[in-house]
VMD Tcl script that draws the C-alpha trace (Angstrom):
set ca {
  {-15.71 4.31 7.82}
  {-15.66 7.59 5.89}
  {-12.11 8.33 7.01}
  {-11.04 4.88 5.86}
  {-12.63 5.41 2.45}
  {-11.02 8.83 2.14}
  {-7.62 7.34 2.91}
  {-8.17 4.62 0.34}
  {-9.17 7.22 -2.26}
  {-5.94 9.13 -1.62}
  {-3.99 5.92 -2.26}
  {-5.97 5.27 -5.43}
  {-5.42 8.81 -6.71}
  {-1.67 8.57 -6.10}
  {-1.56 5.16 -7.80}
  {-3.35 6.57 -10.84}
  {-0.87 9.44 -11.06}
  {2.02 7.00 -11.06}
  {0.29 4.71 -13.56}
  {-0.16 7.64 -15.92}
  {3.50 8.63 -15.65}
  {4.92 5.14 -16.09}
  {4.12 4.51 -19.78}
  {5.69 7.81 -20.88}
  {8.86 7.15 -18.89}
  {9.03 3.56 -20.13}
  {8.50 4.62 -23.74}
  {11.20 7.29 -23.66}
  {13.59 4.92 -21.88}
  {12.89 2.16 -24.39}
  {13.60 4.56 -27.24}
  {16.96 5.49 -25.71}
  {17.87 1.89 -24.89}
  {17.22 0.78 -28.47}
  {19.80 3.23 -29.77}
  {23.31 1.72 -29.91}
  {25.65 3.03 -27.19}
  {28.26 4.32 -29.62}
  {25.63 6.56 -31.25}
  {24.33 8.08 -27.98}
  {25.29 11.58 -26.99}
  {26.30 12.52 -23.47}
  {22.88 14.10 -22.95}
  {21.12 10.93 -24.11}
  {23.15 8.81 -21.68}
  {22.36 11.20 -18.85}
  {18.69 11.21 -19.86}
  {18.70 7.41 -19.93}
  {20.07 7.30 -16.38}
  {17.51 9.83 -15.17}
  {14.66 7.96 -16.82}
  {15.82 4.69 -15.28}
  {15.90 6.34 -11.84}
  {12.45 7.82 -12.41}
  {11.06 4.44 -13.45}
  {12.49 2.85 -10.29}
  {10.90 5.66 -8.22}
  {7.53 5.06 -9.87}
  {7.67 1.31 -9.28}
  {8.82 1.79 -5.68}
  {6.07 4.35 -5.13}
  {3.44 1.97 -6.39}
  {4.83 -0.80 -4.19}
  {4.78 1.52 -1.18}
  {1.14 2.34 -1.87}
  {0.22 -1.35 -2.03}
  {2.10 -2.01 1.21}
  {0.40 0.98 2.83}
  {-3.02 -0.27 1.80}
  {-2.24 -3.72 3.17}
  {-1.05 -2.25 6.47}
  {-4.13 -0.05 6.70}
  {-6.42 -2.99 6.08}
  {-4.71 -5.08 8.75}
  {-4.89 -2.17 11.19}
  {-8.57 -1.68 10.37}
  {-9.30 -5.35 11.06}
  {-7.52 -5.08 14.42}
  {-9.38 -1.86 15.25}
  {-12.70 -3.47 14.32}
  {-11.94 -6.47 16.52}
  {-11.01 -4.22 19.44}
  {-14.13 -2.11 18.94}
  {-16.35 -5.19 18.77}
  {-14.71 -6.56 21.90}
  {-15.21 -3.27 23.73}
  {-18.84 -3.11 22.65}
  {-19.35 -6.70 23.71}
  {-17.78 -6.02 27.11}
  {-19.79 -2.83 27.49}
  {-22.96 -4.72 26.68}
  {-22.15 -7.33 29.32}
  {-21.35 -4.63 31.88}
  {-24.61 -2.82 31.13}
  {-26.56 -6.02 31.51}
  {-24.88 -6.75 34.85}
  {-25.39 -3.21 36.10}
  {-29.08 -3.36 35.16}
  {-29.50 -6.55 37.13}
  {-27.76 -5.07 40.11}
  {-29.85 -1.95 39.97}
  {-33.05 -4.01 39.83}
  {-31.96 -6.09 42.78}
  {-30.89 -3.04 44.72}
  {-34.29 -1.47 44.06}
  {-35.97 -4.53 45.55}
  {-33.85 -4.28 48.66}
  {-34.59 -0.58 48.96}
  {-38.31 -1.21 48.74}
  {-38.19 -3.91 51.40}
  {-36.17 -1.74 53.71}
  {-38.68 1.10 53.31}
  {-41.55 -1.25 54.12}
  {-39.88 -2.43 57.32}
  {-39.35 1.13 58.44}
  {-43.05 1.92 58.06}
}
mol new
graphics top color blue
foreach p $ca { graphics top sphere $p radius 0.5 }
foreach p [lrange $ca 0 end-1] q [lrange $ca 1 end] { graphics top cylinder $p $q radius 0.2 }
display resetview
């Protein structure tokens, strides 16, 4: 459970980093996009392209985190089901083995009595 929480916290921390970066990138990109194309310098056009790429990276990163969390949660549910099934089976096996051991003890006692 602790490992799962730690993994989730890593996802949350990464999401927060991206969320903090996104408004600055969007604001700078918006400022450049509002300027008419004929007034933009070569550097501004290049900066606009870079900011657009960075914004796409941020959005894709956030989507990847959400997908990763979903996959982890599904995997955790499957692991929990398998663990519960194993525990259930182990409990049944223990119960059966206890019965057998009790029965075998009875037979051992009887056989000892006959010998005497």
